[in-house]
Structures are given as structure tokens and as C-alpha cells.
N, C-alpha and C positions, 0 to 999 in steps of 0.2 A: 299938644292938643290945641286946637284952634281957639282963639280968644272968644269968639262968639259962643262957642259950645261951653267954654269954661264959665262965661258970664251967665248963660242960661242955666247951667247946673247949679251955680251959686244962688241964683234967684229961686230955683226950685227948692234948694235946701232951706233957704230963709222962709219960704212960704210954708214948708212942712213944720218948721219950728214954731211958727206963729200959732198954729192950730193945736199945739200940745196942751193948752189949758182946757180945751173942751172935754177931755177925758174926765177930769176931776168933776166938772159939773154934771156930766152924765152919771157918774157913780153916785153923786149926791142925790140926784133925782131918783135913781134906782133904789137907794136906801130909804128915801122918804116913802116911795111907793110900797116897798116891802114892809116898812113899819105900819103903814096904814092898813095893808092887807092883814098883817098879824093882829092888829087891834080889832079889826072886823071879825076875824076868825075867832079870837078870844071871846068877843061878845056873843057870838053865835053858840060856841061850845059851852059857855057858862050860863046860857039861858036855861030857864027851868025845864022846858020841854026836851031840849037836846040832852041836858044833864040826866034826866030821868031815863031817856032812851039808852044813853051810853051805859048807865048803871045796870039797866036790865040786860043789855048785851053781855056785860062783864059777868054778872051773876049767872046768866045762862051758860056762858063759857066755862065758868069755874065749877058749876054743878054737873057738867056733861061727863058721862062715863066713857072710858075708852075701852 
């Protein structure tokens, strides 16, 4: 293989390895966003109005005749 091509491929490999740490930070940001969304959803579901509506839906479903 030509020396210039080998050097170019070696440089490309080094550049790809340098970017490997970005994946971890992306996962961390995704986890933080998911936790934030879960907390928001929990607050909405446990609010008084939503809780009453969910209980009404469950009661109606349990009392339904087939």
C-alpha cells in the first residue's frame, strides 16, 4: 500500500477514536431528559384531577358486563 494512503488511513482511525467519548455524554443527556419527563408525568398522573379521572375509568371498566 502506498505510504500516503497508509498515513491517511491512520489519521482517519485516530480521528474516529478521538470522538468515542461523545457517545457517553449523549447517553447521559438522554437519561437526564428521560428522568425529567418521568418526573413531569408522575406529577401529572398523581394530581387530584387526573387521579380522579383514572379511578373513574378503572371503576367503569371493572363494572362493565361482557
